[in-house]
ZAMARGU-4260 file (C-alpha; in steps of 0.2 Angstrom, whole numbers, plus 5000, padded with zeros to 4 digits):
<rodrens>
0) 4252/4913/5181 | 4252/4925/5195 | 4241/4941/5195 | 4250/4953/5184 | 4244/4968/5194
5) 4253/4961/5209 | 4269/4955/5201 | 4284/4959/5212 | 4296/4973/5208 | 4315/4971/5205
10) 4322/4989/5208 | 4310/5000/5199 | 4305/4987/5185 | 4290/4976/5186 | 4294/4958/5183
15) 4283/4951/5169 | 4271/4959/5157 | 4262/4975/5162 | 4243/4974/5165 | 4231/4987/5156
20) 4217/4995/5167 | 4205/4982/5159 | 4214/4967/5166 | 4201/4964/5180 | 4188/4961/5166
25) 4198/4953/5153 | 4208/4941/5164 | 4193/4930/5170 | 4188/4929/5151 | 4205/4923/5145
30) 4201/4904/5150 | 4217/4897/5142 | 4229/4911/5146 | 4232/4914/5128 | 4243/4929/5127
35) 4253/4940/5115 | 4266/4952/5118 | 4262/4970/5114 | 4276/4982/5119 | 4278/4975/5136
40) 4260/4973/5140 | 4249/4958/5144 | 4238/4957/5128 | 4225/4943/5124 | 4228/4933/5108
45) 4211/4926/5110 | 4198/4922/5123 | 4196/4904/5119 | 4183/4905/5104 | 4191/4912/5088
50) 4176/4909/5077 | 4165/4919/5090 | 4177/4933/5091 | 4179/4935/5072 | 4161/4934/5068
55) 4157/4947/5081 | 4168/4959/5071 | 4158/4956/5055 | 4140/4953/5062 | 4137/4961/5079
60) 4150/4971/5090 | 4168/4967/5096 | 4179/4976/5109 | 4198/4976/5108 | 4209/4983/5121
65) 4220/4997/5113 | 4228/5003/5129 | 4246/4996/5125 | 4246/5006/5109 | 4261/5018/5110
70) 4254/5036/5111 | 4263/5053/5111 | 4256/5070/5114 | 4265/5083/5103 | 4262/5101/5107
75) 4270/5118/5105 | 4271/5133/5093 | 4279/5123/5080 | 4270/5106/5082 | 4263/5106/5065
80) 4280/5112/5057 | 4288/5098/5066 | 4276/5084/5060 | 4277/5092/5042 | 4296/5089/5043
85) 4294/5071/5050 | 4279/5064/5040 | 4277/5060/5022 | 4259/5067/5021 | 4253/5085/5022
90) 4249/5087/5040 | 4243/5105/5037 | 4228/5097/5028 | 4222/5088/5044 | 4210/5100/5052
95) 4207/5100/5071 | 4195/5086/5076 | 4201/5075/5062 | 4212/5059/5062 | 4224/5054/5048
100) 4234/5038/5043 | 4252/5042/5040 | 4270/5035/5039 | 4287/5042/5042 | 4304/5037/5035
105) 4322/5037/5037 | 4334/5047/5026 | 4334/5032/5014 | 4315/5034/5012 | 4312/5018/5021
110) 4297/5017/5033 | 4301/5017/5051 | 4283/5015/5057 | 4265/5019/5052 | 4251/5026/5063
115) 4237/5038/5066 | 4239/5057/5069 | 4225/5065/5079 | 4224/5084/5077 | 4217/5089/5094
120) 4219/5108/5091 | 4229/5120/5080 | 4246/5115/5088 | 4241/5100/5098 | 4242/5082/5091
125) 4242/5064/5097 | 4252/5051/5088 | 4247/5033/5090 | 4259/5020/5083 | 4265/5002/5085
130) 4283/5004/5090 | 4291/5015/5103 | 4297/5031/5094 | 4302/5043/5107 | 4321/5043/5103
135) 4317/5046/5084 | 4304/5059/5088 | 4316/5069/5100 | 4330/5067/5088 | 4319/5074/5074
140) 4313/5088/5085 | 4330/5097/5086 | 4328/5115/5082 | 4309/5115/5083 | 4299/5124/5097
145) 4289/5108/5102 | 4286/5097/5117 | 4284/5078/5115 | 4277/5068/5129 | 4273/5049/5130
150) 4256/5046/5137 | 4254/5027/5134 | 4250/5023/5152 | 4240/5039/5154 | 4227/5035/5140
155) 4216/5020/5139 | 4209/5014/5122 | 4195/5003/5117 | 4191/4998/5099 | 4173/4995/5096
160) 4170/4987/5079 | 4156/4979/5070 | 4139/4983/5062 | 4130/4986/5079 | 4144/4997/5086
165) 4135/5014/5083 | 4119/5007/5090 | 4128/5002/5106 | 4136/5019/5108 | 4119/5027/5106
170) 4112/5016/5119 | 4127/5021/5130 | 4121/5039/5129 | 4133/5046/5116 | 4120/5057/5109
175) 4125/5062/5091 | 4137/5048/5088 | 4128/5043/5072 | 4134/5060/5064 | 4152/5056/5067
180) 4160/5054/5050 | 4175/5043/5046 | 4191/5049/5053 | 4182/5062/5064 | 4184/5063/5083
185) 4174/5071/5096 | 4172/5072/5115 | 4156/5065/5123 | 4150/5065/5141 | 4152/5049/5151
190) 4151/5045/5169 | 4152/5063/5175 | 4167/5067/5163 | 4171/5065/5145 | 4178/5052/5133
195) 4185/5055/5116 | 4178/5045/5102 | 4186/5043/5085 | 4178/5035/5070 | 4193/5024/5066
200) 4198/5006/5067 | 4209/4992/5060 | 4195/4980/5054 | 4189/4989/5038 | 4171/4989/5045
205) 4160/5001/5054 | 4169/5005/5071 | 4175/5018/5083 | 4189/5020/5095 | 4186/5026/5113
210) 4199/5036/5123 | 4199/5040/5141 | 4208/5039/5158 | 4213/5024/5167 | 4200/5028/5180
215) 4186/5027/5167 | 4192/5010/5161 | 4181/4998/5171 | 4165/5009/5171 | 4167/5011/5152
220) 4169/4992/5150 | 4154/4988/5161 | 4143/5001/5152 | 4147/4994/5135 | 4142/4977/5140
225) 4126/4983/5147 | 4122/4994/5132 | 4126/4979/5120 | 4113/4967/5128 | 4100/4971/5115
230) 4111/4970/5100 | 4119/4953/5102 | 4132/4958/5115 | 4149/4966/5114 | 4162/4952/5112
235) 4179/4954/5118 | 4192/4949/5105 | 4211/4946/5104 | 4224/4950/5092 | 4221/4934/5081
240) 4203/4939/5076 | 4209/4957/5073 | 4223/4951/5062 | 4210/4941/5051 | 4199/4957/5049
245) 4214/4968/5045 | 4220/4956/5031 | 4202/4957/5024 | 4203/4976/5025 | 4220/4975/5016
250) 4229/4984/5030 | 4247/4981/5033 | 4256/4977/5050 | 4273/4981/5056 | 4285/4965/5058
255) 4272/4956/5047 | 4271/4965/5030 | 4286/4976/5033 | 4301/4978/5044 | 4303/4995/5053
260) 4318/5003/5045 | 4326/5007/5062 | 4326/4989/5067 | 4331/4981/5051 | 4348/4972/5052
265) 4350/4966/5034 | 4352/4976/5019 | 4336/4976/5008 | 4324/4971/5022 | 4316/4988/5025
270) 4303/4995/5013 | 4298/5012/5006 | 4280/5019/5006 | 4280/5015/4987 | 4284/4997/4990
275) 4270/4996/5003 | 4257/5003/4991 | 4257/5019/5001 | 4262/5031/4988 | 4246/5041/4991
280) 4253/5046/5008 | 4268/5054/5000 | 4266/5073/4996 | 4281/5080/4987 | 4273/5097/4986
285) 4272/5101/5004 | 4291/5105/5006 | 4305/5095/5013 | 4303/5080/5024 | 4314/5066/5030
290) 4317/5054/5016 | 4310/5066/5002 | 4326/5065/4991 | 4327/5046/4992 | 4309/5044/4988
295) 4310/5056/4973 | 4324/5046/4966 | 4314/5030/4969 | 4299/5038/4960 | 4310/5042/4945
300) 4319/5025/4944 | 4306/5013/4950 | 4304/5002/4966 | 4313/4986/4969 | 4298/4978/4977
305) 4279/4980/4978 | 4265/4974/4990 | 4250/4967/4982 | 4233/4959/4986 | 4231/4941/4979
310) 4218/4928/4978 | 4225/4911/4980 | 4218/4895/4973 | 4210/4882/4985 | 4206/4884/5003
315) 4223/4881/5011 | 4230/4897/5019 | 4246/4902/5011 | 4253/4913/5025 | 4272/4914/5023
320) 4272/4904/5007 | 4285/4908/4993 | 4278/4914/4977 | 4286/4908/4960 | 4283/4913/4942
325) 4280/4899/4931 | 4283/4887/4946 | 4301/4890/4944 | 4308/4907/4948 | 4306/4913/4966
330) 4299/4931/4965 | 4292/4934/4982 | 4281/4928/4997 | 4265/4929/5006 | 4267/4941/5021
335) 4249/4939/5027 | 4237/4925/5022 | 4221/4918/5028 | 4205/4909/5022 | 4192/4923/5024
340) 4176/4917/5032 | 4167/4932/5026 | 4173/4933/5008 | 4174/4914/5006 | 4191/4916/4997
345) 4209/4911/5001 | 4217/4929/5002 | 4234/4936/5006 | 4245/4951/5005 | 4261/4947/4995
350) 4278/4956/4994 | 4285/4953/4976 | 4300/4958/4966 | 4295/4971/4952 | 4290/4970/4939
355) 4280/4955/4946 | 4264/4962/4954 | 4264/4977/4942 | 4266/4973/4924 | 4270/4954/4925
360) 4256/4946/4935 | 4253/4930/4925 | 4258/4913/4930 | 4261/4916/4949 | 4261/4901/4960
365) 4261/4900/4979 | 4271/4885/4987 | 4260/4879/5001 | 4265/4866/5014 | 4251/4857/5024
370) 4252/4843/5037 | 4241/4828/5034 | 4242/4815/5047 | 4260/4819/5052 | 4266/4820/5034
375) 4270/4836/5025 | 4263/4839/5008 | 4267/4852/4995 | 4253/4861/4985 | 4256/4873/4971
380) 4242/4886/4971 | 4238/4898/4957 | 4239/4917/4963 | 4229/4931/4955 | 4234/4949/4959
385) 4218/4958/4964 | 4213/4975/4971 | 4212/4978/4990 | 4202/4978/5001 | 4195/4961/5000
390) 4180/4966/5011 | 4173/4984/5012 | 4155/4985/5017 | 4145/5001/5013 | 4142/5004/5032
395) 4160/5008/5035 | 4158/5025/5026 | 4140/5028/5028 | 4135/5043/5039 | 4124/5040/5048
400) 4126/5021/5048 | 4111/5010/5047 | 4103/5005/5063 | 4109/4987/5064
</rodrens>
């Protein structure tokens, strides 16, 4: 594979995947060229040792390149009013210096995407999300005095997650980092400038996300590696290890646990916040927002589907397995499933037809197929609906965190 940073141009379009500013450090570590596609960027699926990466998240400290995440700066006199109209949750309750998880819907009340809103000032926000949303944002902004600018290429991001992450940042020189509360953000001096740090992440563990400019990328990466030397190191991880951690945390993923409504082709494939167990993000008291009428109707009449956490009998991962009631009637499927090394449980997130998963949880079975010496065998494993998250250490919310 050619060096991504020197790929030839065809017209004004670079041929191949785009590199992030961290490629000079990540590329030599990606021994097997294990890549995943992330919105046009070169992104590592793993660095050759999945066990090492996963256990770094849970036992020491991991670092994940967030730069490909789609990022929008939203400013102007009516920035808050615009986001109130767009989002399901009450944006006015998010104070400057805070971050909040949110979703937004189409007129039918189906989720287009989920993401995090960073309130940088009274009328200044950053929206981070999985999918490209510029067309939807601009269309929804009609009539509002607001400016929307995509800054994906202008802002780097590193997710630093794990028990020793706070200790590593203190050693880096981020004085006072231990006082940063969950979903809080603050600027810290670094290398003659500043970086923004938010106490957020996708692992369900103690962790932080660091945001800066492309020029700060390599100095930040190198400084973290040095700062982590006395704490078991800072292990680069790819999307596969991160996916394991987010399932343990009970977090959902676009194109995995739900289909973005604006990309769904077949009727019934999109899901509402209620169907994704995100009803707590819907605030009917804040005024009108896109999808409000449909969601009120769904709240009144009930949802067709639900997303639940399940324990699965045995130790064979049930990812994508169909779920049956009484081993006969198909009622749903496992959208995300793994054997959890930390919980020592076979776990999954399941999309079920209601009332299964709500009032009818007995006698649910996953149909799992496994390959043994070139022969497929079918297992029927009992499923038990449980409460998510599967793993939630006390250090995730503790302020200050323990000195691991």
